[in-house]
C-alpha positions, 0 to 999 in steps of 0.5 A: 164512912162519914159523908164529909170524907167523900169530897174529892170530885173524880172523872173516870175516862175510857180509852176508845179506838177511833179512825181518823179520815185516812183510816189510821187508828187512834186512841182517844180518852172520852169522859165516862163517869163523874162522881165523888170519892174518898181518896187515900194513899196506900200505907202500912200493909197495903203499901208493902203488898203492892210493892211485892208485886211491883205495883206503882199505883200509890192511891186508891179511890173508894166510890159508892156503888153505881151501875155505870161502874159495875162493868168497869175493868180497873186495869 
């Protein structure tokens, strides 16, 4: 890929469970990693493969390898 295709800036967030003052649990999204990515819509064979398993995501992101993303679970 050409370097000019990595022009979309994305922010990856993690979902953390925190407790408020009274002890109730809350889901809070916190910033985890920011980088540039190549963003593309699913098309052709990829679209139909996703449709067979009822996936609703219609975008995929390609980012360069980094240690922060190595342990990330994308689901």
